[in-house]
C-alpha positions in Angstrom: -19.1 17.2 12.3 -20.1 15.6 15.7 -18.3 16.8 18.8 -16.7 14.5 21.4 -15.4 15.0 24.9 -12.1 13.3 25.9 -14.2 11.0 28.1 -16.4 10.0 25.1 -13.2 9.5 23.0 -11.8 7.3 25.7 -14.9 5.2 25.7 -14.6 4.7 22.0 -10.8 4.3 21.8 -9.8 2.9 25.1 -7.0 4.3 27.2 -6.5 6.3 30.4 -7.9 9.9 30.7 -5.6 12.7 32.1 -6.8 16.3 32.8 -10.1 17.9 31.9 -12.1 15.1 30.2 -15.4 17.0 29.9 -14.6 19.7 27.3 -16.0 19.0 23.9 -13.8 18.9 20.8 -15.0 19.4 17.2 -12.2 18.0 15.1 -8.7 16.7 14.6 -5.6 18.4 13.2 -1.8 18.3 13.1 0.3 19.5 16.1 1.3 22.6 14.3 -2.2 23.6 13.0 -4.5 22.3 15.8 -6.6 24.8 17.8 -8.0 24.6 21.3 -11.1 22.9 19.9 -9.2 20.1 18.2 -7.2 17.1 19.2 -3.9 15.7 17.8 -1.4 13.0 18.6 2.2 12.4 19.5 4.2 9.3 18.5 7.7 9.7 19.9 10.3 11.9 21.5 11.1 13.8 18.3 7.7 15.3 18.3 7.6 16.1 22.0 8.7 19.7 21.7 6.1 20.3 19.0 3.4 18.8 21.3 4.5 21.0 24.1 4.2 24.1 21.8 0.9 22.9 20.3 -2.4 24.8 20.8 -4.2 21.5 20.5 -7.0 21.2 23.1 -6.2 17.5 23.8 -3.7 14.9 22.7 -3.4 11.2 22.2 -0.1 10.0 23.7 1.8 7.0 24.9 2.2 6.2 28.6 6.0 7.0 28.2 5.3 10.6 27.1 2.3 11.2 29.3 4.3 12.8 32.3 5.8 15.4 29.9 2.4 16.5 28.4 0.5 19.4 30.0 -2.6 19.5 27.9 -5.5 17.1 28.7 -4.7 13.8 27.0 -5.7 10.2 26.4 -3.0 7.6 27.1 -3.2 4.9 24.6 -1.0 2.0 23.5 -0.7 3.2 19.9 -1.3 7.0 19.4 -1.2 6.9 15.6 -3.7 4.0 15.3 -5.9 5.7 17.9 -5.8 9.0 16.0 -6.8 7.2 12.8 -9.9 5.9 14.6 -10.6 9.4 16.0 -10.5 10.8 12.5 -13.2 8.3 11.5 -15.3 9.4 14.5 -15.0 13.2 13.6 -15.3 12.6 9.8 -17.7 9.7 9.2 -18.3 8.6 5.6 -21.4 10.3 4.3 -24.4 7.9 3.9 -25.5 7.3 0.4 -29.0 5.9 -0.3 -28.8 2.7 -2.2 -29.9 2.6 -5.8 -28.8 2.5 -9.5 -28.3 5.6 -11.4 -30.4 5.9 -14.6 -27.3 6.3 -16.8 -25.7 3.1 -15.6 -25.7 0.1 -18.0 -26.4 -3.2 -16.1 -26.5 -6.6 -17.9 -29.6 -8.5 -17.4 -27.7 -11.3 -15.9 -25.7 -9.2 -13.4 -26.6 -9.5 -9.7 -26.7 -6.3 -7.7 -27.4 -6.3 -3.9 -30.5 -4.4 -3.1 -28.6 -2.1 -0.8 -25.7 -1.4 -3.2 -25.1 2.0 -4.9 -24.3 2.1 -8.6 -23.2 5.6 -9.7 -23.6 7.4 -13.1 -22.3 5.8 -16.4 -21.2 2.6 -14.6 -21.0 -0.6 -16.8 -21.6 -3.9 -15.3 -21.3 -6.9 -17.6 -22.9 -10.3 -17.8 -23.0 -12.4 -14.7 -21.0 -9.9 -12.6 -22.0 -9.7 -9.0 -22.0 -6.6 -6.6 -22.3 -7.4 -2.9 -24.2 -5.8 0.0 -23.7 -2.1 0.7 -21.0 -1.8 -1.9 -20.5 1.5 -3.8 -19.5 1.6 -7.4 -18.5 5.1 -8.4 -19.2 7.0 -11.6 -17.6 5.6 -14.8 -16.5 2.3 -13.3 -16.5 -0.8 -15.5 -16.9 -4.3 -14.1 -16.3 -7.1 -16.5 -18.2 -10.3 -17.1 -18.2 -13.0 -14.4 -16.4 -10.7 -11.9 -17.4 -10.6 -8.3 -17.3 -7.7 -5.9 -17.9 -8.5 -2.2 -19.7 -6.7 0.5 -19.0 -3.1 1.7 -16.5 -2.4 -1.1 -15.8 1.0 -2.4 -14.8 1.6 -6.0 -14.0 5.3 -6.6 -14.8 6.8 -10.0 -13.3 5.4 -13.1 -12.0 2.1 -11.8 -11.8 -0.8 -14.2 -12.2 -4.4 -13.1 -11.7 -6.8 -16.1 -13.6 -10.1 -16.4 -13.2 -13.1 -14.1 -11.8 -11.2 -11.2 -12.8 -11.9 -7.6 -12.8 -9.1 -5.0 -13.4 -9.9 -1.3 -15.1 -7.8 1.3 -14.3 -4.2 2.3 -12.1 -3.7 -0.7 -11.1 -0.1 -1.6 -10.1 0.7 -5.2 -9.1 4.3 -6.0 -9.7 6.2 -9.2 -7.9 5.0 -12.3 -6.7 1.6 -11.0 -7.0 -1.4 -13.3 -7.6 -4.9 -12.1 -7.1 -7.8 -14.4 -5.4 -6.3 -17.4 -3.3 -8.8 -19.5 0.2 -9.5 -18.2 3.2 -8.7 -20.4 3.4 -12.2 -21.7 5.1 -12.7 -25.1 6.6 -15.5 -27.1 9.2 -15.0 -29.8 8.2 -16.7 -33.0 10.6 -16.4 -36.1 10.8 -12.6 -36.4 8.1 -11.2 -34.2 6.4 -11.4 -30.8 3.4 -13.5 -30.3 1.0 -12.4 -27.6 0.4 -15.2 -25.0 -3.3 -15.2 -24.0 -3.9 -14.7 -20.3 -6.7 -16.9 -18.9 -6.0 -16.5 -15.2 -7.8 -13.9 -13.1 -7.1 -11.6 -10.1 -8.0 -12.3 -6.6 -8.1 -9.5 -4.0 -8.8 -10.9 -0.6 -10.7 -9.1 2.2 -9.7 -5.5 3.3 -7.2 -4.9 0.4 -6.8 -1.3 -0.7 -5.4 -0.4 -4.1 -4.2 3.2 -4.9 -4.9 5.5 -7.8 -3.6 4.4 -11.2 -2.2 1.1 -9.8 -2.4 -1.9 -12.1 -2.8 -5.5 -11.1 -2.3 -7.9 -14.1 -4.3 -11.1 -14.5 -2.4 -14.4 -14.3 -1.3 -16.2 -17.5 -2.8 -19.5 -16.2 -3.1 -19.2 -12.5 -4.5 -16.2 -10.7 -2.5 -13.1 -9.5 -3.4 -12.9 -5.7 -3.2 -10.1 -3.3 -3.9 -11.5 0.2 -6.0 -10.0 3.0 -5.2 -6.6 4.4 -2.5 -5.8 1.9 -2.2 -2.1 1.0 -0.9 -0.8 -2.3 -0.1 2.9 -2.9 -0.6 4.8 -6.2 1.2 4.1 -9.5 2.3 0.5 -8.6 2.7 -2.2 -11.4 1.9 -5.8 -10.2 2.6 -8.2 -13.0 1.0 -11.5 -13.8 1.0 -14.4 -11.4 2.5 -12.3 -8.6 1.3 -13.2 -5.1 1.5 -10.6 -2.3 1.2 -11.8 1.3 -1.3 -10.7 3.9 -0.8 -7.2 5.4 2.1 -6.2 3.2 2.3 -2.5 2.4 3.9 -1.3 -0.9 4.7 2.4 -1.6 4.2 4.3 -4.8 6.0 3.7 -8.1 7.1 0.1 -7.2 7.3 -2.4 -10.0 7.0 -6.1 -9.3 7.7 -8.4 -12.3 5.9 -11.7 -13.1 5.6 -14.7 -10.8 7.4 -13.2 -7.8 5.9 -14.2 -4.4 6.1 -11.6 -1.6 5.5 -12.7 1.9 3.2 -11.4 4.7 3.9 -8.3 6.7 6.5 -6.9 4.3 7.1 -3.2 3.8 8.4 -2.1 0.4 9.5 1.5 -0.1 8.6 3.7 -3.0 10.2 3.1 -6.5 11.6 -0.3 -5.5 12.2 -2.6 -8.5 11.7 -6.3 -8.0 12.5 -8.7 -10.9 10.4 -11.8 -11.7 10.3 -15.3 -10.2 11.7 -14.4 -6.8 10.7 -15.5 -3.3 10.6 -12.8 -0.6 10.2 -14.0 2.9 7.7 -12.7 5.5 8.5 -9.5 7.4 11.0 -8.2 4.9 11.6 -4.4 4.7 12.9 -3.1 1.3 14.1 0.5 1.3 12.9 3.0 -1.2 14.5 2.8 -4.6 16.1 -0.6 -4.0 16.7 -3.0 -6.9 15.9 -6.6 -5.8 17.6 -9.0 -8.2 17.6 -12.2 -6.2 15.3 -14.0 -3.6 15.3 -12.8 0.0 15.0 -15.9 2.3 15.2 -14.2 5.7 13.4 -11.4 7.4 15.2 -8.2 7.8 15.8 -4.8 6.2 17.4 -4.7 2.7 18.8 -1.6 0.8 20.7 -1.1 -2.4 20.5 2.6 -2.9 23.6 4.7 -3.5 23.5 7.7 -0.9 23.0 11.2 -2.2 26.2 13.0 -2.9 27.4 16.2 -4.8 27.2 15.7 -8.6 30.9 16.2 -9.1 31.6 13.4 -6.5 29.0 11.2 -8.1 30.7 11.7 -11.6 34.0 10.6 -10.1 32.7 7.6 -8.4 30.7 6.6 -11.5 33.9 6.8 -13.5 35.5 4.4 -11.1 32.7 2.0 -11.3 33.3 1.4 -15.0 36.8 0.0 -14.0 35.7 -2.3 -11.2 36.1 -5.5 -13.2 39.7 -4.6 -14.3 40.6 -3.6 -10.8 39.2 -6.9 -9.6 41.4 -8.8 -12.0 44.5 -6.8 -11.0 43.8 -7.5 -7.3 43.5 -11.2 -8.0 46.8 -11.0 -9.8 48.5 -9.1 -6.9 47.1 -11.6 -4.4 48.5 -14.5 -6.4 52.0 -12.8 -6.5 51.8 -12.0 -2.8 51.0 -15.6 -2.0 54.0 -16.8 -4.1 56.3 -14.4 -2.3 55.0 -15.6 1.1 55.5 -19.2 0.0 59.1 -18.6 -1.1 60.0 -16.6 2.0 58.8 -19.4 4.2 
């Protein structure tokens, strides 16, 4: 790993230098685990005590916290983002020489950039295209007519079905599937009839898709993940969904078909969103929330019942079964109260 002084980091990351800026550091670590040869970061007041106790040799901090930090530090506008860039500096991606592994199966009509890297046992079908400097990991399968842009990274065992279009700087983690058929079925007499899916999937530039996440192809039109969106592991994106630019979705979320999610949204883990909804830009959906109707305005939305003792939960659950009857009784009581008020007046 290369070493950097605080002054050199400041030149790369920007910000104001405070304290000894000439000492060289060799890595990054958390506040709790950092040594005097490593740097860490502080994002807010709740981490201030840990920062003051930390053995880190230097810190990335905000201007608000700077007066309370005794270690050498770099004052930056966004310590977390600056730390992410510092990690890249200390842990650069290893360089891989371009080429095609002998065990890969490449169709004659496929187009592979001269500086791309194709790993062992990769299958690339007819008329597929792989862009410049892209890396296709071991065991990946790229379907016919699919396009992979420049500087993409497909980790081992990714499947991209036919007629999918991936932009530049896409990251697909192991086990994810792009372009599988959506769950489209038509009932005919006494059985289900599979509806053919002839749409594709479009991943725009800078999209990242986590391990074992699935993005279904459209039935007629494409499923689209717009630029900069980030999908965690184990997410289900159904057919004809559209996810707006720079939206982030946490693990185990399920999004049913033809729902459109706006830009800059944040969706917590295990959220369930039914189909054919419209969700506005800059919506935050809390973890575990069930979304059963469209959300037209930005804001934070939650439908999770708070944690409680099991015995309390059982009692409350028993009352929930009677809500409809209680509602009818309240309506009847309100009607009687209104009549009494009318007579008394």
